[in-house]
LUMLO-848178 format. One line per field, with one value per residue (C-alpha): residue number from 1; residue in three letters; chain; x, y, z. Coordinates in Angstrom, 3 decimals. Each point is the difference from the previous one (the first is absolute). Layout:
% residues N
seq: (NUM, ...)
type: (ALA, ...)
mol: (A, ...)
x: (X, ...)
y: (Y, ...)
z: (Z, ...)
END
This chain:
% residues 298
seq: (1, 2, 3, 4, 5, 6, 7, 8, 9, 10, 11, 12, 13, 14, 15, 16, 17, 18, 19, 20, 21, 22, 23, 24, 25, 26, 27, 28, 29, 30, 31, 32, 33, 34, 35, 36, 37, 38, 39, 40, 41, 42, 43, 44, 45, 46, 47, 48, 49, 50, 51, 52, 53, 54, 55, 56, 57, 58, 59, 60, 61, 62, 63, 64, 65, 66, 67, 68, 69, 70, 71, 72, 73, 74, 75, 76, 77, 78, 79, 80, 81, 82, 83, 84, 85, 86, 87, 88, 89, 90, 91, 92, 93, 94, 95, 96, 97, 98, 99, 100, 101, 102, 103, 104, 105, 106, 107, 108, 109, 110, 111, 112, 113, 114, 115, 116, 117, 118, 119, 120, 121, 122, 123, 124, 125, 126, 127, 128, 129, 130, 131, 132, 133, 134, 135, 136, 137, 138, 139, 140, 141, 142, 143, 144, 145, 146, 147, 148, 149, 150, 151, 152, 153, 154, 155, 156, 157, 158, 159, 160, 161, 162, 163, 164, 165, 166, 167, 168, 169, 170, 171, 172, 173, 174, 175, 176, 177, 178, 179, 180, 181, 182, 183, 184, 185, 186, 187, 188, 189, 190, 191, 192, 193, 194, 195, 196, 197, 198, 199, 200, 201, 202, 203, 204, 205, 206, 207, 208, 209, 210, 211, 212, 213, 214, 215, 216, 217, 218, 219, 220, 221, 222, 223, 224, 225, 226, 227, 228, 229, 230, 231, 232, 233, 234, 235, 236, 237, 238, 239, 240, 241, 242, 243, 244, 245, 246, 247, 248, 249, 250, 251, 252, 253, 254, 255, 256, 257, 258, 259, 260, 261, 262, 263, 264, 265, 266, 267, 268, 269, 270, 271, 272, 273, 274, 275, 276, 277, 278, 279, 280, 281, 282, 283, 284, 285, 286, 287, 288, 289, 290, 291, 292, 293, 294, 295, 296, 297, 298)
type: (MET, ASP, ILE, ASN, PHE, GLU, LEU, TYR, LYS, VAL, PHE, TYR, CYS, VAL, ALA, THR, ALA, LEU, SER, PHE, SER, GLU, ALA, SER, ARG, GLN, LEU, TYR, ILE, SER, GLN, SER, ALA, VAL, SER, GLN, SER, VAL, LYS, ALA, LEU, GLU, GLN, ARG, LEU, GLY, GLN, SER, LEU, PHE, LEU, ARG, ASN, THR, LYS, LYS, VAL, ARG, LEU, THR, PRO, ALA, GLY, GLN, ILE, LEU, LEU, ARG, HIS, ILE, GLU, PRO, ALA, ILE, HIS, LEU, ILE, GLN, GLN, GLY, GLU, ALA, GLN, LEU, GLN, ASN, ALA, GLU, GLU, PHE, GLY, PHE, GLY, PRO, LEU, ARG, ILE, GLY, ALA, SER, ASP, THR, ILE, CYS, ARG, TYR, ILE, LEU, THR, PRO, TYR, LEU, SER, GLN, PHE, HIS, GLN, LYS, TYR, PRO, ASN, VAL, PRO, ILE, LYS, VAL, THR, ASN, ALA, ALA, SER, PRO, SER, CYS, ALA, ASP, LEU, LEU, HIS, GLN, GLY, LYS, VAL, ASP, LEU, ALA, VAL, THR, ASN, ASP, PRO, ASN, ALA, ALA, LEU, ARG, PRO, SER, CYS, ILE, ARG, LYS, ASN, MET, LEU, SER, PHE, GLN, ASP, VAL, PHE, ILE, ALA, ASN, PRO, SER, CYS, PHE, PRO, PHE, GLY, GLU, ARG, ALA, VAL, SER, PHE, GLN, GLU, LEU, ALA, ASP, CYS, PRO, LEU, LEU, MET, LEU, ASN, ARG, ALA, SER, ALA, THR, CYS, ALA, PHE, LEU, ARG, SER, LEU, PHE, LEU, GLN, HIS, GLN, LEU, ALA, LEU, ASN, PRO, GLU, ILE, GLU, LEU, ASN, SER, ASN, ASP, LEU, LEU, ILE, ASP, LEU, ALA, ARG, ILE, GLY, LEU, GLY, ILE, ALA, PHE, LEU, PRO, ASP, PHE, CYS, VAL, LYS, ASN, PRO, ASP, LYS, ASP, LEU, ILE, ILE, LEU, ARG, THR, ARG, GLU, GLU, ILE, PRO, ALA, ARG, SER, LEU, ILE, VAL, SER, THR, SER, ASP, SER, LEU, PRO, VAL, SER, ALA, SER, ALA, GLU, ALA, PHE, LEU, ASN, LEU, LEU, PRO, GLU, ALA, GLN, SER, ARG, LEU)
mol: (A, A, A, A, A, A, A, A, A, A, A, A, A, A, A, A, A, A, A, A, A, A, A, A, A, A, A, A, A, A, A, A, A, A, A, A, A, A, A, A, A, A, A, A, A, A, A, A, A, A, A, A, A, A, A, A, A, A, A, A, A, A, A, A, A, A, A, A, A, A, A, A, A, A, A, A, A, A, A, A, A, A, A, A, A, A, A, A, A, A, A, A, A, A, A, A, A, A, A, A, A, A, A, A, A, A, A, A, A, A, A, A, A, A, A, A, A, A, A, A, A, A, A, A, A, A, A, A, A, A, A, A, A, A, A, A, A, A, A, A, A, A, A, A, A, A, A, A, A, A, A, A, A, A, A, A, A, A, A, A, A, A, A, A, A, A, A, A, A, A, A, A, A, A, A, A, A, A, A, A, A, A, A, A, A, A, A, A, A, A, A, A, A, A, A, A, A, A, A, A, A, A, A, A, A, A, A, A, A, A, A, A, A, A, A, A, A, A, A, A, A, A, A, A, A, A, A, A, A, A, A, A, A, A, A, A, A, A, A, A, A, A, A, A, A, A, A, A, A, A, A, A, A, A, A, A, A, A, A, A, A, A, A, A, A, A, A, A, A, A, A, A, A, A, A, A, A, A, A, A, A, A, A, A, A, A, A, A, A, A, A, A, A, A, A, A, A, A)
x: (2.291, -3.274, 0.009, -3.165, -0.816, -0.630, 3.788, 0.799, -2.615, 1.486, 3.508, -1.249, -1.465, 3.216, 2.149, -1.857, -0.430, 3.422, -1.688, -1.522, -2.286, -1.321, -0.650, -1.913, -2.251, -0.604, -0.709, -2.073, 2.117, 2.438, 3.673, 0.929, -2.119, 1.799, 3.428, -1.015, -1.260, 3.137, 2.083, -2.064, 0.493, 3.727, 0.163, -1.969, 2.181, 3.258, 0.836, 0.277, -2.351, 0.521, 2.806, -1.485, 1.224, -1.688, -0.234, -0.998, -0.638, 1.808, -0.443, 2.825, 1.074, -2.193, -2.874, 0.464, -0.113, -3.180, -1.766, 0.659, -1.949, -2.691, -1.003, -1.428, -1.959, -1.463, -1.016, -1.794, -1.865, -1.034, -0.975, -2.336, -1.507, -0.655, -1.644, -2.327, -0.819, -0.827, -1.843, -3.087, -0.318, 1.113, -0.044, 3.627, 3.205, 2.163, 1.772, 3.704, 2.163, 3.746, 1.042, 2.459, -1.289, 0.529, -2.180, -2.608, -0.166, 0.202, -1.673, -2.041, -1.869, -2.956, -0.421, 0.229, -2.776, -2.152, 0.563, -0.852, -3.216, -0.995, 0.959, -0.023, 0.255, 3.071, 3.197, 2.804, 3.561, 2.714, 3.677, 2.386, 3.285, 2.324, -0.941, 2.533, -1.163, -3.645, 0.870, 1.519, -3.177, -2.082, 2.132, -0.174, -3.889, 0.027, -1.976, -2.583, 1.001, 3.310, -0.074, 3.552, 2.315, 1.127, 2.747, 0.246, 2.643, -1.639, -3.312, -0.685, -1.443, -2.790, -1.439, -0.762, -3.781, -0.463, 2.030, -1.678, 1.931, 3.252, 1.962, 3.273, 2.695, 1.357, 2.783, -1.341, 2.001, -0.297, 0.866, 1.669, 2.506, 0.456, -0.388, -0.019, -2.786, -1.816, 2.977, 0.237, 2.281, 2.183, 0.169, 3.757, -1.036, -2.634, 2.458, 2.262, -2.851, -1.324, -2.729, -2.915, -1.864, -1.699, 2.125, 1.735, -2.890, -2.294, -0.729, 0.518, 3.590, 0.760, -1.523, 2.164, 3.087, -0.445, -0.673, 3.274, 2.012, -1.216, 1.737, 3.055, -0.911, 0.161, -2.994, 1.010, -3.040, 0.529, -3.111, -2.097, -3.429, -3.110, -2.462, -0.406, -1.905, 3.018, 2.223, -2.246, 0.309, 3.810, 0.294, -2.171, 2.319, 3.017, 1.744, 0.294, -1.769, -2.606, -0.859, -3.703, -3.041, -1.755, -3.370, 1.463, 0.587, -2.974, -0.050, 3.613, 0.169, 2.473, 2.472, 0.025, 0.540, 0.117, 3.387, 0.319, 2.587, 2.216, -0.223, -3.425, -1.468, -2.098, -3.602, -1.064, -3.192, -2.115, -1.192, -2.411, 1.001, -1.580, 1.502, 0.672, -0.271, -3.106, -3.620, -0.893, -2.440, -3.450, 1.072, 3.216, -1.997, -2.570, 2.767, 1.828, -3.241, 0.023, 3.524, 0.653, 2.115, 2.393, -0.505, 3.181, 2.941, 3.253)
y: (-0.879, 1.790, 3.117, 2.038, -0.281, 3.727, 0.606, -2.151, 1.863, 3.338, -1.387, -1.242, 3.408, 1.872, -2.634, 0.181, 3.768, 0.725, 2.922, 0.429, 2.800, -2.048, -2.944, 2.205, 1.119, -3.585, -1.127, 3.069, 0.449, 2.676, -0.062, -0.132, -3.194, -1.533, 0.734, -1.357, -3.240, -0.513, 0.650, -2.478, -2.623, 0.590, -0.380, -3.262, -1.440, 1.398, 1.276, 3.362, -0.128, 3.436, 2.471, 3.423, 3.438, 3.339, -0.734, -3.667, -3.358, -3.188, -3.578, -1.644, -3.521, -1.321, 2.153, -1.438, -3.553, 0.733, 1.654, -3.140, -1.986, 2.547, 0.985, -3.409, -0.206, 3.547, -0.977, -3.185, 1.972, 2.591, -2.745, -1.556, 3.371, 0.685, -3.293, 0.489, 3.591, -1.044, -3.311, 1.735, 2.481, -2.226, -3.575, -0.146, 1.645, 1.750, -2.156, 0.525, -1.505, 0.044, -0.424, 1.490, 2.587, -2.550, -2.625, 2.636, 1.227, -3.201, -2.444, 1.369, 2.974, -2.013, -1.799, 3.261, 1.318, -3.122, 0.389, 3.714, -0.671, -2.780, 1.876, 3.732, 1.213, -2.011, 2.059, -1.437, 0.867, -1.193, 0.396, -0.268, -1.682, -2.659, -3.584, -0.456, 3.297, -1.211, -3.025, 2.127, 2.152, -3.206, -1.385, 3.336, 0.089, 3.130, -1.729, -2.874, -1.498, 0.008, -0.808, -0.815, -1.871, -3.491, -0.939, 2.700, -0.548, 2.549, -1.872, -2.752, -3.031, -0.378, 3.284, -1.099, -0.362, -0.153, -0.371, 2.406, -0.785, -1.091, 2.336, 0.041, 2.662, 1.218, 2.126, 2.725, 2.273, 2.272, -2.194, 2.746, 0.637, -3.644, -2.049, -3.459, -0.999, -3.229, -1.906, -1.002, 2.263, -1.342, 1.443, 0.728, 2.258, 1.696, 0.579, 1.781, 2.373, 3.003, -1.487, 1.986, -1.406, 0.641, 1.133, -2.266, 0.131, -1.851, -3.731, 0.181, 1.266, -2.740, -2.570, 1.003, 0.404, -3.545, -1.317, 1.551, -1.353, -3.457, 0.484, 1.553, 3.427, 3.368, 2.296, 3.601, 1.951, 3.277, 1.512, -0.929, 1.572, -0.387, -0.197, -2.718, 2.449, 2.230, -2.945, -0.709, 3.584, -0.053, -3.271, 1.314, 2.868, -2.338, 0.796, -3.727, -3.391, -0.018, -2.969, -0.096, -2.280, -0.868, 1.266, 3.582, -0.465, -1.951, 2.026, 0.915, 2.342, 0.301, 1.876, -2.714, -3.835, -2.776, -1.758, -3.764, -1.233, -3.031, -0.855, -0.568, 2.641, -1.725, 1.175, 1.851, 0.466, 2.875, -0.792, 1.391, -0.112, 0.804, 0.186, -3.290, 1.594, 2.266, -0.802, 0.885, 2.911, -0.465, 2.435, -1.987, -3.301, 1.643, 1.256, -3.374, -1.637, 2.187, -0.973, -2.910, -3.006, -1.897, -3.735, -0.795, 1.628, 0.003)
z: (34.173, 0.803, -1.998, -0.911, -3.680, -0.215, 0.612, -3.058, -2.030, 0.926, -0.852, -3.404, -0.863, 0.925, -1.757, -3.329, 0.074, 1.595, 1.617, 3.475, -1.098, -2.924, 2.291, 2.388, -2.917, -1.067, 3.469, 1.073, 3.145, 1.101, -1.112, 3.659, 0.400, -3.032, 1.602, 3.346, -1.608, -1.936, 3.102, 1.958, -2.664, -0.103, 3.719, 0.001, -2.805, 1.385, -3.473, -1.653, -3.097, -1.595, -0.584, 0.473, -0.902, -0.870, -3.662, -0.414, 1.678, -0.913, 1.118, 1.993, -1.069, 2.890, -1.362, -3.477, 1.371, 1.953, -2.989, -2.155, 2.516, 0.970, -3.582, -1.021, 3.355, -0.557, -3.588, 1.197, 2.629, -2.590, -2.356, 2.713, 0.770, -3.610, -0.648, 3.039, -1.017, -3.580, 0.829, 1.279, -2.930, -2.893, 1.295, -1.112, 1.061, -2.595, -2.589, 0.184, -2.780, -0.647, -3.604, -2.516, -2.384, -2.870, 1.657, 0.908, -3.661, -1.972, 2.332, 2.899, -1.501, -1.364, 3.445, 1.855, -2.294, 0.757, 3.789, -0.110, -1.936, 2.442, 3.202, -0.988, 3.607, 0.957, -0.103, -2.211, 0.929, -2.315, 1.008, -3.018, 0.775, -1.442, 0.859, 2.819, 1.595, -0.228, 1.844, 2.764, 0.079, 0.434, 2.809, 1.769, -0.238, -2.241, -2.817, 0.020, -3.303, -1.891, -3.711, -0.990, -2.304, 1.012, 0.899, 2.679, 2.637, 2.329, 0.152, 2.488, -1.879, 2.706, -1.174, -3.644, -0.579, -3.705, -3.222, -2.441, -3.173, -1.526, -2.259, -2.016, 0.221, -3.320, -1.506, -2.387, -2.396, -2.924, -3.006, -1.898, 2.924, 0.935, -3.223, 1.313, -2.390, 0.681, 1.398, 3.705, 2.009, 2.745, 3.524, -0.663, -2.916, 2.091, 2.788, -2.470, -1.040, 1.955, 2.104, 1.483, 3.008, 3.306, 2.899, 2.472, 2.503, -2.372, -0.154, -3.819, 0.475, 2.567, -2.420, -2.938, 2.103, 1.303, -3.594, -1.300, 2.975, -0.888, -3.327, 1.593, -1.384, 1.776, -0.249, -0.498, -1.215, -1.895, 1.456, 3.076, 0.476, 2.104, -2.974, -2.598, -2.189, -0.129, -0.753, -3.093, -1.093, 0.222, -1.729, -2.764, -0.698, 0.024, 3.265, 0.829, 0.443, 2.639, 2.268, 1.260, 0.418, -3.292, 1.246, -0.410, -3.753, -1.359, -3.276, -1.036, -2.969, -2.860, 2.283, 2.601, -0.377, 2.640, -0.268, -0.052, 2.380, -0.361, 3.681, 1.671, 2.225, 2.718, 0.373, 3.144, 1.788, 1.282, 3.547, 2.518, 3.729, 3.313, 3.428, 1.755, 3.424, -0.311, -0.871, -3.642, -0.239, -1.716, -2.586, -0.899, -0.170, -2.313, -2.263, 0.061, -1.266, -3.065, -1.075, -2.287, 0.956, -2.267, -0.374, 1.968, 1.692, -1.907)
END
């Protein structure tokens, strides 16, 4: 179907702002022109895209479907324009990374510092999200690199470029509240304790849930959060036993111990991925070259 791209651009602005007047400001055209463009697109598609009244604008089911397909295309076009605009001035386009706040804080910060020192004029944009969401951002073209935990069911294997390191997940607790001492604790005992962990959207939650299922155990966490640092704080005051990567607790104090477990916890990897359908930007390649690589994939 031959439809002018400008009509889709107007639709995208209205759909994301849910306002014809805001879309007109963004596009520097009159509100009447915005309405006419939306009406023309609806006529060409034979579908109503918006529900309109005097107070607000809402997407119809057809509009929601169209937005899911138009949004990635708009982001890809914006990405291409940004790379071209920055190429002449900086020699590189902006570096766009998707990673969790934990990975950024404990792993990526020194490499971001190195990159900034080497390329001070290159903009760095970091989007914080859980590993599965970072994979989605990569597939949609919203980031150039995704640094995530592996395994990650949301990530296509063909996207993986580098295995940075292997790490071990651990259970930590306040020894005065959970006096297990030096003995190995079974998963059954841990399942009977109040567990603190990342929320269900995280790869870490999916990993532990799968691990418990392998031992015919249900995972019913007492508290689910978005921050490993907050999990550490709550474990320290005795609210429960936290499950998190070992690189978050390199130096546990007297109020925190790493528990030994009777069952083995498989190691995981930290991986760096790029799109398998788009060219990798010069900025992304330069940052990739700064990152270490483990000797072998797990």
